C-alpha positions in Angstrom: 13.5 0.3 13.8 13.2 -2.0 10.7 9.7 -2.5 9.6 7.9 -3.9 6.7 4.1 -3.3 6.7 2.7 -4.2 3.3 2.8 -7.8 2.3 0.4 -10.5 0.8 -0.4 -14.2 1.4 -2.4 -14.4 -1.7 0.0 -16.8 -3.6 -0.4 -19.4 -0.7 -2.9 -20.0 1.9 -4.3 -18.3 5.0 -2.4 -20.9 7.3 0.0 -20.5 9.9 2.6 -22.6 8.1 2.5 -20.4 5.1 2.4 -17.1 7.3 5.6 -18.5 9.1 7.5 -18.6 5.8 7.1 -14.7 5.7 7.6 -13.9 9.4 10.6 -16.2 9.6 12.0 -14.5 6.4 11.2 -11.2 8.2 13.2 -12.2 11.4 16.2 -13.3 9.4 16.4 -9.9 7.7 16.3 -8.1 11.0 12.5 -6.7 10.5 11.5 -5.9 14.0 7.9 -5.1 13.0 6.1 -6.9 10.2 2.6 -6.8 8.9 0.4 -8.5 6.4 -2.0 -6.4 4.5 -4.0 -8.8 2.3 -6.1 -7.2 -0.8 -9.5 -6.5 0.5 -11.0 -7.7 -2.8 -10.1 -11.2 -2.1 -12.8 -11.2 0.7 -16.5 -11.9 0.2 -17.1 -9.2 2.7 -15.9 -6.5 0.3 -18.2 -7.3 -2.7 -20.3 -4.3 -1.8 -17.3 -2.0 -2.0 -15.5 -3.2 -5.2 -16.9 -5.4 -7.8 -15.9 -6.1 -11.5 -15.0 -9.3 -13.5 -11.5 -9.3 -12.7 -11.8 -8.8 -8.9 -15.0 -11.3 -8.7 -12.8 -14.1 -9.9 -10.5 -13.6 -7.2 -12.9 -13.6 -4.1 -11.3 -16.3 -2.2 -11.4 -15.7 1.3 -13.7 -15.0 4.2 -12.8 -12.5 6.9 -13.3 -14.9 9.9 -10.6 -17.0 8.6 -8.2 -14.1 8.1 -8.9 -12.9 11.7 -8.6 -16.4 13.0 -5.0 -16.7 11.4 -3.7 -13.7 13.5 -5.2 -15.1 16.6 -3.4 -18.5 16.0 -0.3 -16.4 15.3 -0.6 -14.7 18.5 -1.1 -17.9 20.4 1.9 -19.3 18.6 4.1 -16.4 19.8 4.4 -14.8 16.5 4.5 -11.2 16.5 2.7 -10.0 13.3 0.4 -7.0 12.5 -2.9 -7.5 10.9 -3.7 -5.1 8.2 -5.7 -5.1 4.9 -5.0 -3.3 1.6 -8.2 -1.8 0.4 -8.9 -0.5 -3.1 -10.1 2.9 -2.7 -13.3 3.2 -4.3 -15.0 6.6 -5.1 -18.6 6.9 -3.8 -18.1 3.8 -1.4 -16.7 5.7 1.7 -19.5 4.4 4.0 -19.1 1.0 3.0 -15.5 1.2 3.4 -15.5 2.7 6.7 -18.0 0.1 8.0 -15.6 -2.7 6.8 -12.6 -1.1 8.4 -14.4 -0.6 11.6 -15.8 -4.1 11.9 -12.4 -5.7 12.3 -9.3 -5.4 14.7 -6.7 -4.0 12.2 -3.6 -2.7 13.6 -3.5 -0.3 10.6 -5.2 -0.1 7.1 -3.5 0.6 3.8 -5.6 2.5 1.1 -4.4 2.1 -2.5 -5.7 3.2 -6.0 -5.5 0.4 -8.6 -8.6 1.2 -10.6 -9.4 4.2 -12.9 -12.8 3.5 -13.7 -12.7 0.1 -15.4 -9.1 0.5 -16.2 -6.6 -1.8 -14.1 -3.7 0.4 -14.3 -1.2 -2.0 -13.0 -2.5 -5.2 -14.3 -0.6 -7.1 -17.1 -4.0 -7.9 -18.9 -4.6 -4.2 -19.2 -1.1 -2.9 -20.3 -2.1 -2.6 -24.0 -4.8 -0.1 -22.8 -2.2 2.4 -21.9 -1.5 2.9 -25.6 -5.1 3.8 -26.4 -5.5 6.3 -23.6 -4.3 9.8 -22.8 -1.6 9.3 -20.1 -2.1 12.8 -18.6 -5.8 12.2 -18.3 -5.2 8.9 -16.5 -2.7 10.6 -14.2 -5.2 13.3 -13.5 -7.9 10.6 -12.6 -5.5 8.7 -10.7 -4.4 11.6 -8.4 -8.0 12.7 -8.1 -8.5 9.5 -6.3 -5.4 10.0 -4.2 -6.7 13.5 -3.1 -10.3 11.9 -2.0 -8.6 8.8 -0.5 -6.5 11.3 1.6 -9.6 13.4 2.4 -11.6 10.6 3.5 -9.1 10.0 6.4 -10.0 6.3 6.5 -6.6 5.0 5.8 -3.3 5.0 7.9 -1.2 4.4 4.9 -1.5 5.2 1.2 0.3 2.3 -0.8 2.5 2.8 -3.7 1.6 6.6 -4.0 2.6 6.8 -7.8 1.6 3.3 -8.7 0.4 5.0 -12.0 4.0 5.1 -13.5 4.3 1.2 -13.1 4.7 0.6 -16.9 6.8 3.6 -17.6 4.0 5.7 -19.0 4.7 9.0 -17.7 3.4 12.6 -18.8 6.0 14.7 -20.7 4.5 17.9 -19.3 6.7 18.3 -16.2 4.8 21.3 -14.9 1.6 19.3 -14.9 3.3 16.3 -13.0 4.7 18.5 -10.4 1.4 20.4 -10.1 -0.3 17.0 -9.4 2.4 16.2 -6.8 1.6 19.5 -5.0 -2.1 18.9 -4.8 -1.7 15.2 -3.5 0.8 16.3 -1.0 -1.4 19.3 0.2 -4.4 16.7 0.8 -2.1 14.1 2.5 -0.5 16.7 4.9 -4.1 17.5 6.2 -4.9 13.9 6.7 -3.7 11.0 9.1 -2.4 9.2 6.1 1.2 8.1 5.9 3.1 7.8 2.8 4.6 4.4 2.1 8.1 4.0 0.7 7.7 0.8 -1.5 10.6 -1.1 -3.0 8.1 -3.2 -5.2 8.7 -0.8 -7.9 12.3 -2.0 -8.3 10.9 -5.2 -9.1 8.4 -4.0 -11.7 8.7 -2.8 -15.3 9.4 0.7 -14.3 12.3 -0.3 -12.3 12.0 2.7 -9.5 11.0 2.9 -6.1 7.5 4.4 -5.3 7.3 7.5 -4.8 9.5 9.3 -7.1 12.3 11.3 -5.4 10.8 14.7 -6.0 7.3 13.4 -4.6 9.0 12.0 -1.6 10.9 15.3 -0.9 7.6 17.3 -1.2 6.2 14.8 1.3 9.0 15.4 3.8 8.8 19.3 3.3 5.0 19.0 4.2 5.5 16.9 7.3 3.9 13.8 5.9 5.2 10.7 7.7 6.4 7.5 6.0 6.4 3.9 6.4 8.7 1.3 4.7 7.2 -1.7 2.7 8.3 -4.3 0.3 4.9 -5.2 -1.0 6.0 -9.1 -0.8 3.8 -11.4 -2.5 6.3 -14.3 -1.8 8.2 -14.9 1.2 11.6 -14.0 -0.4 10.6 -10.5 -1.3 10.1 -9.7 2.4 12.5 -6.7 3.3 13.5 -6.6 -0.4 16.1 -3.7 -0.9 15.4 -2.5 2.6 18.8 -0.7 2.9 18.1 1.0 -0.4 14.8 2.2 1.0 16.3 3.5 3.9 19.0 5.5 1.9 16.2 6.8 -0.2 14.2 8.0 2.8 17.2 9.8 4.5 18.1 11.5 1.0 14.5 13.0 1.0 15.2 14.3 4.5 13.5 11.8 6.7 15.0 10.5 10.0 11.9 8.7 11.3 9.3 6.1 10.3 5.8 5.3 11.7 4.9 2.0 13.4 1.5 0.7 14.1 -0.2 -1.6 16.7 -4.1 -1.8 17.5 -4.8 1.4 15.4 -2.1 3.5 17.2 0.9 4.7 15.7 4.3 5.7 17.1 7.1 7.6 15.5 10.5 5.8 15.6 13.9 6.2 14.3 14.7 5.2 10.9 17.5 2.5 10.8 
């Protein structure tokens, strides 16, 4: 089954017409199960979870409008999964859980974008990398991946090694492999699936998320996967899909997970 579970409407509007641009693109590319996972920080209801000057300027939506959009889609005969991509925020487990449980999500994506006040993937913060100890940033980033997994709040962890986005990678290979071991150990003991994201191919790093060694480690530990393009524009839906399938199979995978109403199902990788 061809699936694409991590996509965003944020460059347009929460309207059926704009949603259709994404779902029509998915249909044209043979995507059989498609989901929208809008960034949670865009919603007023998440202000008690993540709040900083950058995200506060982007608090555009209300959840009632988001839920209504998916009701309209269902009434129009459009099969699309409703999700959210939540910035995992240390110390806010109760608040994140309350938000997740309040809405009828088909699945929930958890991601790490912030190391303290450092937005690791933001162009505005890119020069900050030159001022920081790369190894320490990686450690703090993966610390959060571990506790994200241990929280068991999320169905999917988004772009597992997003921290490499600008090409800053520790030269200490042993350190990196040790970090891979500890995050995969945490993930294997949770319900969290790992996302193969083709978005990295469109970024500065020019590589899939996660790294091949990390994905093989996930497979060896029985961690399930999903496929995503992380499209922020309709034309990116299903981006490099066949490449993602080959990537998954090379790592040893033959199945992916699908989601509906909080339940997951394993299907053949095609």
